[in-house]
C-alpha positions as MATLAB code, in Angstrom:
seq = 'MRQAHRALGLSDDEHEMIIATLGREPLPVELAMYSVMWSEHCSYKSSRVHLRRLPSEGSAVLVGPGENAGVIDVGDGVAIALRMESHNHPSAIEPYQGAATGVGGILRDVFTMGARPIALMDVLCLGPLDSAHSRYIFDGVVRGIGGYGNSVGVPTVGGQLTFAPCYKDNPLVNVLCLGVLPIDRLVLSKARGAGNLVVLLGSLTGRDGIGGVSVLASAGFVPDEATKRPNVQVGDPFEEKRLIEACLDLLDLHLVVAIQDLGGAGLACATSETAARGGVGMDIDVSAVPLREAGMSPAEIMTSESQERMLAIVEPSSIDAVLDACARHDVRATVIGKVTESGGRGRLVVRDGTGPAAEIVADLPAASLTDEAPLYHRPMSPATAEAHLAPSCTAVLGASDALLALLYDPSFVFRQYDHQLFLNTVVPPGGGDATVLRLAAPGLSWNGKGLALTCDANPAWCAVSPRGGAELTVAEASLNIACAGARPVAIVDCLNFGNPEHAEVMWQLSEVVDGIAAACLAFDIPVVGGNVSLYNESNGIDIDPTPVIGLVGLIDDLSRRPPGICLGQKGAVVLLGERGSPDDHARLGGSRWARELGGHGGELPQLDFEAHSRLCALVSRLVAAECAGDAKVPIIGLHDVSDGGLGVCLAELCCASGKGIVVEEPWTREELFCEAPSRVVVCSDDPEGLLAAARYQGVTARVVGRVGGDRLVVPGLFELRVDDMVAARSGRLAR';
ca = [
      14.262  -23.387  -27.726;
      15.328  -25.815  -24.479;
      17.568  -23.116  -22.940;
      15.796  -20.527  -24.073;
      12.887  -20.863  -21.126;
      15.950  -20.320  -18.745;
      17.129  -16.888  -19.740;
      13.212  -15.945  -19.240;
      13.653  -16.724  -15.830;
      11.436  -20.285  -16.243;
      12.791  -23.452  -14.636;
      13.315  -26.238  -16.677;
       9.833  -28.228  -14.728;
       7.958  -24.994  -15.351;
       9.249  -25.720  -19.300;
       7.537  -29.043  -18.936;
       4.630  -27.767  -17.394;
       4.326  -25.703  -20.957;
       4.944  -28.456  -22.783;
       2.225  -30.732  -21.315;
      -0.454  -28.066  -21.261;
       0.136  -27.349  -25.086;
       0.954  -30.787  -25.946;
       4.005  -29.523  -28.105;
       6.913  -27.247  -27.698;
       5.863  -23.534  -27.075;
       6.493  -21.096  -29.706;
       8.639  -18.127  -29.073;
       5.846  -15.556  -28.203;
       4.010  -18.310  -25.994;
       7.436  -18.833  -24.061;
       7.692  -15.476  -23.233;
       4.198  -14.825  -22.511;
       4.636  -17.744  -20.101;
       7.467  -16.158  -18.449;
       6.217  -12.702  -17.436;
       2.712  -14.371  -16.642;
       4.522  -17.086  -14.234;
       6.817  -14.796  -12.498;
       6.212  -14.059   -9.196;
       5.053  -10.885   -9.988;
       2.367  -12.029  -11.682;
       1.549  -15.025  -10.573;
       1.945  -15.232   -6.635;
       3.496  -18.597   -7.058;
       5.177  -18.540   -3.547;
       2.837  -17.084   -1.665;
      -0.860  -18.086   -2.963;
      -0.907  -20.921   -0.749;
      -0.321  -18.479    2.447;
      -2.554  -15.376    1.546;
      -5.597  -18.192    1.361;
      -6.035  -17.823    5.079;
      -6.278  -14.314    4.859;
     -10.157  -13.210    5.983;
     -11.746  -11.264    2.809;
     -15.856  -11.419    3.411;
     -17.382   -8.928    5.105;
     -21.613   -7.614    4.723;
     -20.026   -4.776    3.030;
     -17.446   -6.212    0.588;
     -18.722   -5.735   -2.743;
     -15.441   -7.019   -4.421;
     -12.459   -8.567   -2.951;
      -9.231  -10.073   -3.779;
      -8.649  -10.938   -7.129;
      -9.860   -7.903   -8.969;
      -7.741   -5.272   -9.836;
      -9.186   -3.387   -6.573;
     -11.379   -4.087   -3.407;
     -14.422   -2.114   -3.563;
     -16.709   -1.563   -0.045;
     -19.980   -0.355    0.438;
     -20.262    2.969    2.175;
     -23.847    3.491    2.117;
     -26.165    6.221    0.103;
     -25.167    3.963   -3.192;
     -21.777    5.379   -3.225;
     -18.655    2.603   -2.730;
     -14.624    2.786   -2.003;
     -12.274    1.063   -4.201;
      -8.646    0.650   -2.321;
      -5.663   -0.997   -3.813;
      -1.679   -1.282   -2.628;
       1.145   -1.975   -5.173;
       4.705   -2.241   -5.236;
       7.410   -0.593   -7.368;
      10.460   -1.728   -5.473;
      13.490   -2.995   -7.990;
      12.117   -0.320  -10.745;
      12.656    2.389   -8.358;
      16.319    1.293   -7.335;
      17.477    0.857  -10.939;
      15.108    4.519  -12.172;
      14.189    6.254   -9.146;
      11.894    8.840  -10.634;
      10.465    6.810  -13.260;
      10.351    3.742  -10.885;
       8.290    5.775   -8.318;
       6.325    7.847  -10.999;
       5.322    4.611  -12.945;
       4.401    2.923   -9.562;
       1.890    6.179   -8.551;
       0.232    5.710  -12.837;
      -0.067    2.062  -12.149;
      -1.910    2.055   -8.817;
      -4.428    4.586  -10.364;
      -5.109    2.429  -13.292;
      -6.133   -0.313  -10.750;
      -8.327    2.197   -8.982;
     -10.408    3.573  -12.202;
     -10.576    0.227  -14.087;
     -13.371   -0.432  -11.112;
     -15.028    2.711  -12.311;
     -14.125    4.659   -9.028;
     -12.713    8.071   -9.365;
      -8.748    8.060   -7.489;
      -9.314   10.504   -4.441;
      -5.870    9.826   -2.781;
      -3.132    8.658   -2.738;
      -0.740    7.365    0.277;
       2.770    5.900   -0.330;
       5.133    4.052    2.294;
       8.974    4.354    1.429;
      12.009    2.368    3.187;
      15.095    3.273    2.031;
      19.013    2.950    3.358;
      20.316    5.266    6.166;
      20.616    8.869    4.351;
      24.577    9.497    5.020;
      24.711    7.412    2.363;
      25.239    9.228   -0.994;
      23.663    6.451   -2.713;
      20.513    6.383   -0.397;
      19.871   10.211   -0.690;
      19.985    9.688   -4.428;
      17.267    7.532   -4.280;
      15.280    9.310   -1.947;
      15.290   12.410   -3.893;
      14.453   10.681   -7.068;
      11.718    8.404   -5.481;
       9.863   11.602   -3.701;
      10.223   13.709   -6.792;
       8.792   10.370   -9.110;
       5.680   10.500   -6.525;
       4.971   14.538   -6.591;
       5.682   14.867  -10.284;
       3.138   12.422  -11.245;
       0.613   12.404   -8.416;
       1.153   16.242   -8.825;
       0.530   16.240  -12.751;
      -2.580   13.994  -12.735;
      -4.419   15.622  -10.557;
      -4.882   13.553   -7.242;
      -3.476   14.434   -4.284;
      -0.879   12.175   -2.212;
      -2.254   12.595    1.731;
       0.326   10.719    3.511;
       2.628    7.836    3.890;
       5.197    6.648    5.996;
       9.375    6.504    6.384;
      11.358    3.973    7.215;
      15.072    4.396    6.844;
      17.404    1.074    7.710;
      20.452   -0.235    6.288;
      18.631   -3.591    4.571;
      17.172   -1.491    2.331;
      20.460    0.672    1.468;
      20.685   -0.854   -2.246;
      16.974   -2.276   -1.994;
      14.671    0.391   -1.409;
      10.785   -0.149   -0.977;
       8.116    2.034   -2.577;
       4.715    1.004   -1.999;
       1.649    3.170   -3.050;
      -1.972    3.004   -2.044;
      -4.903    4.624   -4.007;
      -8.355    5.261   -2.993;
     -11.504    5.811   -5.269;
     -15.062    7.112   -4.986;
     -17.691    5.847   -7.181;
     -21.698    5.499   -7.082;
     -22.370    1.800   -7.283;
     -24.032    1.543  -10.555;
     -21.009    1.964  -12.144;
     -18.717   -0.733  -11.082;
     -17.478   -2.714  -13.545;
     -15.536   -5.722  -13.508;
     -12.894   -7.152  -15.625;
     -14.594  -10.372  -17.019;
     -14.995  -10.376  -21.091;
     -17.913  -11.686  -21.953;
     -19.728  -11.979  -25.723;
     -18.856  -13.721  -28.387;
     -18.247  -11.155  -31.158;
     -17.601   -8.227  -28.508;
     -14.240   -6.162  -29.883;
     -11.207   -6.005  -28.163;
      -9.948   -2.498  -28.005;
      -6.760   -0.809  -26.743;
      -7.045    2.255  -24.973;
      -4.173    5.184  -24.387;
      -0.497    5.676  -25.199;
       1.617    4.168  -27.965;
       3.385    0.571  -27.273;
       7.101    0.740  -26.766;
       9.834   -1.145  -25.434;
      10.215    0.779  -22.645;
       8.820   -1.277  -19.620;
       9.527   -4.780  -21.496;
      10.022   -7.635  -18.379;
       9.662   -4.291  -16.245;
       7.850   -5.157  -12.505;
       7.145   -8.868  -13.957;
      10.971   -9.420  -14.406;
      12.702   -6.851  -11.970;
      10.460   -8.078   -9.146;
      10.864  -11.949   -9.700;
      14.195  -12.298   -8.969;
      17.319  -11.725   -7.216;
      18.615   -8.278   -7.789;
      22.017   -6.501   -8.959;
      21.281   -2.793   -8.092;
      24.405   -1.675  -10.488;
      23.249   -3.768  -13.256;
      23.054   -0.885  -16.235;
      21.564   -3.821  -18.979;
      17.744   -3.401  -16.335;
      17.593    0.244  -17.262;
      15.476   -0.573  -20.085;
      12.978   -2.622  -17.745;
      11.812    0.297  -16.300;
       8.669    2.177  -17.340;
       8.381    5.672  -18.597;
       5.558    7.647  -17.302;
       3.102   10.365  -18.683;
       1.035   11.375  -16.199;
      -1.059   13.829  -18.500;
      -1.924   10.947  -20.742;
      -3.008    9.334  -17.788;
      -5.646   11.891  -16.999;
      -6.876   11.833  -19.993;
      -7.562    8.205  -20.008;
      -8.848    8.497  -16.198;
     -11.251   10.729  -17.944;
     -12.259    9.111  -20.795;
     -12.687    5.710  -19.384;
     -15.130    7.119  -16.461;
     -16.796    8.605  -19.418;
     -17.301    5.456  -21.197;
     -18.540    4.229  -18.122;
     -20.780    6.134  -16.946;
     -21.959    5.828  -20.875;
     -22.093    1.973  -19.977;
     -20.246    1.447  -23.551;
     -17.929   -1.206  -21.937;
     -18.789   -4.871  -21.344;
     -15.131   -5.316  -19.127;
     -12.179   -3.393  -18.882;
      -8.517   -3.777  -17.387;
      -5.324   -2.061  -17.028;
      -2.296   -2.724  -18.761;
       0.277   -3.129  -15.854;
       3.157   -6.049  -14.984;
       3.102   -8.222  -18.205;
       1.293   -5.820  -20.540;
      -0.568   -6.885  -23.380;
      -0.348  -10.624  -22.289;
      -1.597  -10.165  -18.889;
      -4.904   -7.916  -19.646;
      -5.792  -10.147  -22.441;
      -5.434  -13.735  -20.466;
      -6.754  -12.328  -17.078;
     -10.204  -10.884  -18.811;
     -10.004  -14.116  -21.091;
      -9.838  -16.515  -18.194;
     -12.102  -14.645  -15.412;
     -15.069  -14.695  -18.263;
     -14.400  -18.095  -19.082;
     -14.018  -16.884  -22.963;
     -11.261  -17.161  -25.748;
      -9.838  -13.932  -27.662;
      -8.348  -13.478  -30.661;
      -5.688  -10.646  -31.067;
      -4.013   -9.219  -33.734;
      -0.305   -7.500  -32.947;
      -0.503   -5.624  -36.111;
      -2.866   -4.066  -35.020;
      -1.214   -2.430  -31.870;
       0.162    1.268  -32.308;
       3.624    1.123  -31.629;
       5.760    3.376  -30.790;
       9.010    2.065  -32.369;
       9.035    0.541  -35.634;
      10.107   -3.156  -36.013;
       8.847   -4.502  -32.644;
       8.434   -8.284  -32.304;
       5.187   -9.845  -31.605;
       6.383  -11.008  -28.023;
       7.828   -7.484  -28.005;
       4.339   -6.232  -28.037;
       2.459   -8.772  -26.101;
       4.829   -8.105  -22.942;
       5.563   -4.230  -23.124;
       4.486   -2.987  -20.171;
       4.325    0.685  -21.461;
       2.380    2.588  -18.873;
      -1.266    4.674  -19.850;
      -3.005    1.897  -21.632;
      -6.340   -0.108  -20.904;
      -7.736   -2.991  -22.505;
     -11.899   -2.490  -22.884;
     -14.343   -5.444  -24.274;
     -16.791   -3.664  -26.135;
     -20.114   -4.622  -28.145;
     -20.006   -3.668  -31.524;
     -23.017   -1.825  -31.469;
     -21.073    0.395  -29.420;
     -17.837    0.783  -30.978;
     -18.457    4.364  -32.879;
     -19.655    5.717  -29.252;
     -16.366    4.594  -28.018;
     -14.148    5.907  -30.429;
     -16.305    9.297  -30.499;
     -15.958    9.254  -26.805;
     -12.156    8.789  -26.272;
     -11.698   10.895  -29.353;
     -13.412   13.810  -27.143;
     -10.867   13.034  -24.624;
      -7.827   13.151  -26.817;
      -7.438    9.068  -26.098;
      -6.069    6.731  -29.051;
      -8.780    3.934  -29.386;
      -7.927    0.837  -31.293;
      -9.802   -2.440  -32.044;
      -6.924   -5.151  -31.545;
      -9.324   -8.547  -31.698;
     -12.605  -10.064  -30.729;
     -13.727  -12.181  -27.783;
     -14.497  -15.962  -28.968;
     -16.864  -18.533  -27.940;
     -15.482  -20.557  -24.809;
     -15.033  -24.277  -25.113;
     -14.768  -24.763  -21.307;
     -11.597  -23.223  -21.361;
     -11.519  -20.244  -23.569;
      -8.140  -19.880  -26.128;
      -6.086  -17.328  -26.424;
      -4.990  -16.663  -30.089;
      -2.744  -14.019  -31.024;
      -2.262  -13.464  -34.776;
       0.276  -11.025  -36.453;
      -1.717   -9.904  -39.280;
      -5.212  -10.641  -40.811;
      -6.745  -12.784  -43.352;
      -6.176  -16.405  -43.819;
      -2.374  -16.038  -44.340;
      -2.165  -14.355  -40.738;
       1.035  -16.262  -38.949;
      -0.363  -17.376  -35.660;
       2.098  -16.971  -33.139;
       0.313  -17.607  -30.224;
      -2.286  -20.168  -29.248;
      -3.097  -21.525  -25.936;
      -5.342  -21.771  -23.001;
      -5.991  -18.507  -21.567;
      -6.505  -19.972  -18.056;
      -3.069  -21.618  -18.128;
      -1.199  -18.038  -18.018;
      -2.992  -17.171  -14.726;
      -5.041  -19.493  -12.805;
      -3.104  -22.723  -13.781;
       0.373  -20.836  -12.922;
       2.724  -23.012  -10.986;
       1.860  -23.239   -6.979;
       4.657  -23.764   -5.058;
       4.758  -24.946   -1.009;
       8.374  -23.826   -0.758;
      10.390  -24.815    2.362;
      10.178  -23.143    5.505;
      12.625  -22.649    8.423;
      12.279  -20.470   11.245;
      14.634  -17.922   11.445;
      17.413  -17.944   14.068;
      16.136  -16.037   17.170;
      18.530  -13.078   18.623;
      18.200  -12.805   22.309;
      20.862   -9.809   22.863;
      19.293   -6.309   22.355;
      21.085   -2.614   22.803;
      22.019   -1.988   26.341;
      20.928   -0.005   28.948;
      20.162    3.503   27.810;
      21.575    4.766   30.998;
      24.613    3.307   30.147;
      24.563    5.182   26.396;
      22.632    7.989   26.268;
      20.945   10.361   28.909;
      16.706   10.225   28.149;
      16.943   13.697   27.298;
      19.409   13.311   24.611;
      17.467    9.629   23.604;
      14.105   11.384   22.630;
      15.656   14.634   20.953;
      17.630   11.896   18.925;
      14.362    9.737   17.799;
      12.630   12.731   16.636;
      12.320   13.339   12.938;
       9.410   15.341   11.065;
       8.010   13.761    7.834;
       6.666   16.727    6.693;
       9.845   17.790    4.438;
       8.387   14.921    2.091;
       4.691   15.589    2.424;
       5.424   19.234    1.101;
       6.703   18.075   -2.034;
       2.821   16.609   -2.755;
      -0.176   18.872   -3.365;
      -2.691   17.109   -0.692;
      -5.513   19.982   -1.140;
      -6.338   18.354   -5.035;
     -10.438   17.848   -4.873;
     -10.123   20.420   -1.302;
     -11.633   17.074    0.060;
      -8.767   16.908    2.712;
     -10.223   17.950    5.928;
      -7.035   16.369    7.924;
      -3.799   16.626    5.978;
      -0.491   14.591    6.520;
       0.903   15.050   10.322;
      -1.895   16.414   11.456;
      -3.314   13.717   13.003;
      -2.896    9.882   13.221;
      -4.823    9.032   10.165;
      -5.858   11.235    7.134;
      -9.038   12.701    7.155;
     -11.130   13.263    3.384;
     -14.268   14.237    2.782;
     -16.448   11.430    1.112;
     -17.187   13.317   -2.145;
     -15.396   13.474   -5.464;
     -16.291   15.723   -8.625;
     -19.376   14.639  -10.000;
     -20.203   13.021   -6.772;
     -21.655   15.224   -4.102;
     -20.673   15.156   -0.503;
     -23.089   13.428    1.674;
     -21.627   14.557    5.328;
     -19.845   11.395    5.440;
     -15.886   11.268    5.729;
     -12.771    8.945    5.407;
      -9.904    8.452    7.357;
      -6.705    6.825    6.004;
      -3.454    5.191    7.316;
      -0.629    3.323    6.124;
       1.401    1.619    8.687;
       4.533   -0.564    8.658;
       7.125   -1.311   11.243;
       9.941   -4.005   10.141;
      11.951   -3.666   13.083;
       8.961   -5.311   15.004;
       8.668   -7.878   12.260;
      12.303   -8.885   12.507;
      12.048   -9.334   16.007;
       8.689  -11.023   15.758;
       6.949  -11.621   11.880;
       3.900  -12.689   13.454;
       3.762  -10.251   16.433;
       5.145   -7.680   14.478;
       2.496   -7.923   11.675;
      -0.429   -8.479   14.797;
       0.992   -5.119   16.277;
       1.216   -3.442   12.832;
      -2.868   -4.309   12.352;
      -3.488   -2.860   15.588;
      -1.521    0.410   15.304;
      -3.539    0.787   12.171;
      -6.696    0.473   13.841;
      -5.949    2.977   16.434;
      -4.800    5.386   13.805;
      -8.465    5.238   12.357;
      -9.982    5.220   15.952;
      -8.282    8.016   16.555;
      -9.976   10.121   13.617;
     -13.046    9.237   14.696;
     -14.002    6.374   12.309;
     -14.416    2.667   12.055;
     -12.546    0.483    9.955;
     -14.088   -1.236    6.970;
     -11.310   -2.626    4.813;
      -7.941   -3.738    4.854;
      -5.117   -3.794    1.634;
      -1.403   -4.894    2.464;
       1.440   -4.669    0.610;
       3.863   -7.704    1.888;
       7.637   -7.310    1.144;
       9.955  -10.023    1.795;
      13.394  -11.213    0.161;
      14.173  -14.203   -1.708;
      11.382  -16.861   -1.255;
      14.206  -19.576   -2.297;
      15.494  -18.985    1.234;
      13.388  -20.985    3.443;
      13.682  -18.295    6.829;
      12.011  -15.668    3.925;
       9.163  -18.122    3.583;
       8.499  -18.952    7.122;
       8.519  -15.041    7.371;
       5.968  -14.863    5.315;
       3.732  -17.506    6.478;
       3.985  -15.465   10.073;
       3.318  -12.356    8.937;
       0.121  -13.650    7.192;
      -0.949  -15.913    9.873;
      -0.178  -12.198   12.130;
      -2.448   -9.826   10.160;
      -4.795  -12.724    9.916;
      -5.268  -13.461   13.810;
      -5.652   -9.665   14.109;
      -7.956   -9.209   11.219;
     -10.512  -11.793   12.809;
      -9.973  -10.206   16.050;
     -11.049   -6.722   15.153;
     -13.323   -7.420   12.122;
     -11.788   -6.426    9.025;
     -11.405   -7.678    5.845;
      -8.563   -7.824    3.959;
      -9.740   -6.822    0.394;
      -6.490   -7.139   -1.839;
      -2.895   -6.791   -1.791;
       0.412   -7.121   -3.109;
       3.447   -9.103   -2.533;
       6.458   -8.490   -3.165;
       9.260  -11.035   -3.236;
      13.222  -10.746   -4.062;
      13.909   -7.939   -2.179;
      17.400   -8.716   -1.749;
      20.696   -7.170   -2.857;
      24.186   -8.946   -2.513;
      22.427  -11.705   -1.145;
      20.839  -10.017    1.813;
      17.362  -10.004    2.362;
      15.436   -7.092    3.221;
      13.252   -7.240    7.000;
      10.364   -8.585    6.932;
       8.278   -5.722    6.041;
       4.049   -5.982    5.938;
       2.752   -2.480    4.823;
      -1.310   -2.366    6.377;
      -3.449    0.227    4.501;
      -6.987    0.630    6.666;
      -9.481    2.946    5.548;
     -12.414    3.635    7.881;
     -15.828    5.528    7.873;
     -17.121    8.969   10.046;
     -20.735    9.005    9.342;
     -20.813   12.377   10.337;
     -18.222   15.053    9.555;
     -19.519   18.277   10.420;
     -16.638   19.227   12.411;
     -12.768   18.550   12.145;
     -11.234   15.596   14.401;
      -8.915   16.982   17.239;
      -6.266   15.954   15.446;
      -2.618   15.621   17.103;
      -2.405   19.194   19.508;
      -3.146   20.428   22.583;
      -5.227   23.174   24.450;
      -3.694   26.042   26.438;
      -4.516   24.090   29.348;
      -6.203   20.676   30.484;
      -5.236   17.546   31.814;
      -3.224   15.105   30.009;
      -4.744   11.471   30.387;
      -3.499    8.058   29.065;
      -5.699    5.510   27.702;
      -4.729    2.243   28.199;
      -2.466    0.556   30.722;
       0.643    1.939   31.531;
       2.676   -0.827   31.156;
       3.524   -3.858   33.100;
       7.464   -4.511   34.037;
       7.568   -7.312   31.234;
       6.351   -5.082   28.699;
       9.103   -2.524   29.719;
      11.540   -5.274   29.364;
      10.457   -5.921   26.273;
      11.886   -3.519   23.743;
      12.684   -5.341   20.745;
      12.154   -3.426   17.542;
      11.484   -0.180   19.495;
      12.771    2.760   18.135;
      15.372    3.010   21.084;
      16.760   -0.206   20.580;
      17.416    0.758   16.783;
      18.838    4.109   17.651;
      21.296    2.540   19.675;
      21.727   -0.486   17.424;
      20.366   -3.023   19.485;
      18.088   -5.822   17.547;
      16.859   -9.322   18.715;
      14.648   -9.112   21.894;
      10.681   -9.416   22.491;
       7.968   -7.898   21.419;
       5.274   -6.036   23.979;
       2.539   -8.243   24.081;
      -1.103   -7.377   22.334;
      -4.374   -8.240   23.983;
      -6.664   -8.220   21.067;
      -9.756   -7.941   23.878;
      -8.524   -4.683   25.523;
      -7.266   -3.282   21.724;
     -10.974   -3.671   20.714;
     -12.360   -1.970   23.794;
      -9.963    1.044   23.304;
     -10.327    1.718   19.623;
     -14.000    1.686   20.235;
     -13.932    4.040   22.932;
     -11.500    6.510   21.061;
     -13.847    6.064   18.356;
     -16.865    7.142   19.825;
     -15.291    9.645   21.639;
     -13.685   11.369   18.639;
     -16.862   10.785   16.255;
     -19.537   12.804   18.624;
     -16.531   15.738   18.293;
     -16.930   15.430   14.953;
     -20.760   15.171   14.929;
     -20.958   17.939   17.327;
     -22.259   16.226   20.002;
     -19.340   15.496   22.406;
     -20.411   14.802   25.890;
     -17.085   14.425   26.679;
     -14.755   17.325   24.922;
     -11.429   16.172   23.446;
      -8.887   19.113   22.529;
      -6.135   16.508   20.824;
      -5.042   12.951   21.199;
      -2.148   10.831   19.478;
      -1.510    7.185   20.052;
       1.226    5.930   21.377;
       3.151    3.599   19.075;
       6.356    3.707   17.686;
       9.215    5.513   20.258;
       7.050    5.022   22.897;
       5.562    7.745   25.459;
       7.875    9.575   24.978;
       8.009   10.510   21.771;
       4.195   10.636   21.661;
       4.371   13.156   24.447;
       6.936   15.450   22.506;
       5.143   15.262   19.301;
       1.740   16.658   21.201;
       4.486   19.457   22.740;
       5.525   20.250   19.204;
       2.591   20.556   17.163;
       1.192   22.706   19.766;
       4.258   24.950   20.736;
       3.336   24.026   24.727;
       4.891   22.110   27.370;
       3.456   19.109   29.186;
       4.488   18.462   32.624;
       4.703   14.898   33.389;
       3.004   14.295   37.542;
       4.717   10.928   38.513;
       8.062    9.535   37.593;
       8.585    7.470   34.770;
      11.885    5.002   34.159;
      13.588    5.423   30.944;
      12.281    1.870   30.004;
       8.780    2.945   30.886;
       9.215    6.085   28.820;
      10.174    4.155   25.460;
       8.636    1.151   25.745;
       6.300    0.637   22.440;
       3.495   -1.298   24.396;
       0.426   -1.327   22.104;
      -2.964    0.144   23.116;
      -2.814    3.127   24.224;
      -3.572    6.717   23.478;
      -2.564    9.969   24.877;
      -5.508   12.640   25.057;
      -5.625   16.036   26.035;
      -9.179   16.978   27.760;
     -10.822   19.954   29.902;
     -13.077   17.403   31.276;
     -10.580   14.521   32.434;
     -13.231   13.225   35.307;
     -15.687   12.742   32.291;
     -12.775   10.870   30.428;
     -12.056    9.048   33.101;
     -15.621    7.851   33.975;
     -15.989    7.050   29.977;
     -13.158    5.182   30.423;
     -14.224    2.982   32.933;
     -17.497    2.374   31.594;
     -15.695    1.054   28.442;
     -13.522   -1.160   30.681;
     -10.527    0.669   29.660;
      -7.470    1.840   32.115;
      -6.957    5.371   32.404;
      -4.916    7.920   34.112;
      -3.701   11.348   34.473;
      -0.530   11.453   33.647;
       0.085   15.328   33.547;
      -1.050   18.654   32.588;
      -0.588   20.914   29.851;
       1.253   24.377   30.889;
       4.768   25.924   30.073;
       7.151   25.690   27.664;
       8.976   22.599   28.571;
       8.536   18.934   28.363;
       9.310   17.575   32.196;
       9.355   13.898   32.909;
      10.089   14.193   36.847;
      13.938   12.248   37.510;
      14.940   12.286   33.666;
      14.796   15.536   32.280;
      13.083   19.205   31.290;
      13.240   19.683   27.644;
      12.129   22.916   26.094;
       9.875   22.693   23.560;
      11.755   24.959   21.376;
      14.745   23.004   21.263;
      12.667   19.599   20.288;
      10.754   21.269   17.489;
      14.135   22.449   16.063;
      15.638   18.262   16.747;
      12.169   17.407   14.942;
      12.099   19.730   12.157;
      15.428   19.920   10.904;
      17.142   16.345   11.096;
      15.326   15.264    7.595;
      16.104   18.467    5.607;
      20.174   17.562    7.248;
];
């Protein structure tokens, strides 16, 4: 027994903690439960001490971190639920099922709060596509997301793609889900009421997924380890669809006291978390669990991560109604235990069988699996700064060739997903800097409001400066939301890092948390939940620090579609925000230009929180007036300046509209490709009104060009045909 804990991923010190908690050696089932619940993925034992620094409170926050999803009050008795999760290592082993079950898990996180899922977004970080292995992972992941989301009936409305060598054997698959609910349907996962029944809903329990994300995401990764394939869960989107409808029906009928999804660590997690949150005990009979395979041991039953399952706490007087409601939706419902009295520290008892002769295979404090999991203050050491950067573009690529090399269109991926399910998508993927949805759902009528949704990540920035890169990522997300005419209401994040046993990785994590916290405090945006994914390394090489920011904003009046990324038949091209100082132009660290040339290190451009806030307020107000049909300064189209700098921003506007732009003043290559923040390009036929509005808000603005012709013309640098840019942009990813 002394050596068994090591095989299950528990350290000697953790094993001693378990013995001290129980006052004895753990039973085999108990040891299995501690191994999955104290895993990095489930316990956050290396990151909890840092995550506490994130701001999570706000006047509209109904539910913050610690529950299955964050919940925000958006007025009129309506709330939204938001969650982001990772399924990285499972997707490296089985790309299709890894990505598909990542979608299934995040859907359950949202509808367990009482919300109907209305949108998915995915952020994919993959190896360069000149590798056959990376193409295999890319193909499987994209098909898995589309296959599950399209089948379950929830639209995938956007995301982000990053290709870099560090993800070749360790891809990142991060999925965000947004749901809508009437506030009176909100339910939490806190078990209560001694004698209440514990009911397992949904699919059969099998050996697929035993030690799935809880093990795969909590240790160093060997990508070609075939023995880990059974750890990957297998999804059934049609079972999930039935489960969604059954659970929402139960909540509408007020038939459940609490409800919790079965994700990482399976029944071990769902039972211990609901009991610990409610401060009660729980008595479970594993012999009552419906099985997919004969001969499963109690340890396998308690730790299986088979998909499409939920745990509900039900009053005995309601059980017949619960069984009837589930039968209407063809969903299996089985009583597997009951809630017991709390002695202040409720005990989770697991039996194999019924009656006095039933064997007790586990008897432990529920909180010892959750709140009392180990908390590590791991050593931290700053990463070695690299001062060198790619050589000047003048010595390597002409400006026109450089620009063409930086263009690619992710719509090749978006076409695999149905983004119009529910018919609420107003601005589709690629149509604007953020996707825009009507604030509506089946059974919840539209109230005229809209939601803007974006996911942003730039690991190249964070590789140069984890803190600065995190600040810039939050700033970019907030500006994307502003370009949709929305005001930000909540953030969820997914923090992807390498091996936490490496002091440099823990320093990166700490710096990123401080960067997110600083930006969220400056912009007054609460972080209502998230996910930490560690041990993202392969062959001893850590990935670049990759924080992903998911941000949702509210549009109070969506009478008209926001302008989006486009140009008119004519009009002025106005740059809102600073052109950039010479220092910014020299700070090309992490830029797409530098990456294209193989450069790394250097410095990031500086972010001014106050200036950025003023710009976001101006842009949001101007676009919101367009959405409400009350514009004083007409906005034809707009696009934020971010990845690729002003050059890529102008080129993408041209490609989206089939129109050219003639820039009226010279720009250097460094100015064109610098990724200085807090800038938006706006097309307007009233430039004087736009400049006046900017002055009033304290935002620098200047006319930089005019719409016209069939070329993007930058004096002294290049003239590029729009058709050539479109061909380069649309064909690159497909090739």
